C-alpha positions in Angstrom: 0.0 0.0 0.0 1.4 3.3 -1.0 0.9 6.4 1.1 0.0 9.6 -0.5 0.2 12.9 1.2 -2.5 15.3 0.6 -1.3 18.8 0.0 -3.5 21.3 1.6 -3.9 24.5 -0.2 -5.0 26.5 2.9 -1.9 25.7 5.0 0.7 28.5 5.4 4.2 28.3 6.9 6.1 31.0 8.9 6.6 34.1 6.9 10.1 34.8 5.7 10.4 38.0 7.8 9.5 36.2 11.1 11.9 33.3 10.2 14.7 35.8 9.6 14.0 37.5 13.0 14.0 34.2 14.8 17.3 33.1 13.2 19.0 36.4 14.2 17.6 36.2 17.7 18.9 32.6 18.1 22.3 33.7 16.8 22.6 36.6 19.2 21.6 34.4 22.2 24.2 31.8 21.2 26.9 34.4 20.8 26.1 35.9 24.2 26.2 32.5 25.9 29.6 31.8 24.3 30.9 35.2 25.2 29.9 34.7 28.8 31.5 31.2 28.9 34.8 32.3 27.3 35.3 35.5 29.4 34.1 33.9 32.7 31.3 36.4 33.4 29.1 35.3 36.3 32.0 33.7 38.2 34.2 35.2 40.9 37.6 35.8 39.4 39.0 37.6 42.4 41.1 35.3 44.5 42.8 36.2 47.7 46.6 36.2 47.6 48.3 34.2 50.4 51.4 34.9 52.4 52.6 34.7 55.9 54.2 37.2 58.2 56.9 36.7 60.9 57.2 38.8 64.0 60.3 40.3 65.5 60.2 42.2 68.8 61.4 45.8 68.5 61.5 48.6 71.1 57.9 49.4 72.2 56.4 47.1 69.6 56.7 44.5 66.9 58.0 44.3 63.4 56.0 42.0 61.0 57.8 40.9 57.9 56.2 39.4 54.8 57.1 36.0 53.3 56.6 35.7 49.5 53.1 36.7 48.3 51.3 34.2 46.0 50.0 36.9 43.6 51.3 40.5 42.8 49.5 42.6 45.3 49.6 46.4 45.6 49.8 48.0 49.0 46.6 49.9 48.0 44.8 46.6 48.0 45.5 45.6 51.6 44.2 46.6 55.0 46.1 46.0 58.2 44.0 45.1 61.2 45.2 45.0 64.8 42.9 43.5 67.4 43.2 42.9 71.1 40.2 40.6 71.2 37.8 43.5 72.1 38.9 46.5 70.0 40.2 46.6 66.4 42.0 49.3 64.5 42.9 49.4 60.8 45.3 51.0 58.5 45.2 51.2 54.7 48.6 51.9 53.2 48.5 54.0 50.0 51.2 53.7 47.3 50.5 57.3 46.4 52.2 58.1 49.8 55.5 56.5 49.0 58.3 58.8 50.1 61.1 59.5 47.7 64.2 58.2 49.5 66.7 56.2 47.6 66.6 53.2 49.9 63.6 51.5 51.6 60.4 53.4 51.0 58.0 54.2 53.7 54.3 54.3 52.9 53.6 57.6 54.7 50.3 58.3 56.3 49.5 55.0 57.8 49.5 56.7 61.2 48.3 56.2 64.7 45.1 54.5 65.8 43.6 53.8 69.2 43.3 50.2 70.5 41.1 50.8 73.5 43.2 53.4 75.4 46.5 52.3 73.8 47.8 54.4 70.9 49.4 52.3 68.2 51.5 53.7 65.3 51.8 51.7 62.1 54.7 52.3 59.8 54.9 50.3 56.5 58.2 49.9 54.6 58.2 48.9 50.9 61.9 47.8 50.5 61.8 48.0 46.7 59.6 51.1 46.6 57.6 49.5 43.8 54.2 49.8 45.5 53.7 46.0 45.7 53.9 43.8 48.8 57.1 41.7 48.3 59.0 39.3 50.4 60.9 41.2 53.1 58.6 44.2 53.1 57.4 44.9 56.6 55.3 47.0 58.9 56.0 48.0 62.5 53.4 48.4 65.2 54.7 50.7 67.9 52.8 51.5 71.1 52.8 55.1 72.0 52.3 56.3 75.6 52.2 52.8 77.0 53.2 49.3 75.9 51.5 46.2 74.6 50.3 44.2 77.5 51.9 40.9 78.2 48.5 39.6 79.4 46.8 40.4 76.1 47.1 38.4 72.8 47.1 40.8 69.9 46.3 39.7 66.3 47.6 41.5 63.3 45.6 40.5 60.2 46.2 41.4 56.6 43.0 41.7 54.5 43.0 41.7 50.7 40.4 44.4 50.0 39.2 43.4 46.5 38.3 39.9 47.6 37.6 40.8 51.3 39.7 37.7 52.2 42.4 37.2 54.8 45.9 37.0 53.3 47.6 36.1 56.6 47.7 36.9 60.3 50.1 36.8 63.2 49.5 36.8 67.0 51.8 38.3 69.6 51.9 39.5 73.2 53.5 42.6 74.7 
């Protein structure tokens, strides 16, 4: 038995204009999806660099020295926090404040903060003067008008501002 298809004279297909619009729309959507996949939009591409800091006791305070940092990180992108368990102060070094000496560069303007009733001065030194946190760069936390208490555990934490993640921390006592 042979099948025959009846051709209907009243049936119409999609008009050429609508078909063209649909093809263009599908092409644009596919291009957008590929663009997002290739460039990674919609995913968090900011990762927190890692490092560690070692402490050395100095007169009236502590010197904290950086080990190698996993990713190039500008001083502008970090925040230094100091906590005594109750109070916290923070400093944000700015590479715009690099002094112009020929040796180690201080990031000026980090300044003094109050940790409860204890005034603490933070001084950041960028050994290369390049504006990046490198191995050997350090910051000192000096108590002014008192001293760090031997009964209190202080925590210095380095926060990477763009990712809001902790790079490293170090505890010490006075």
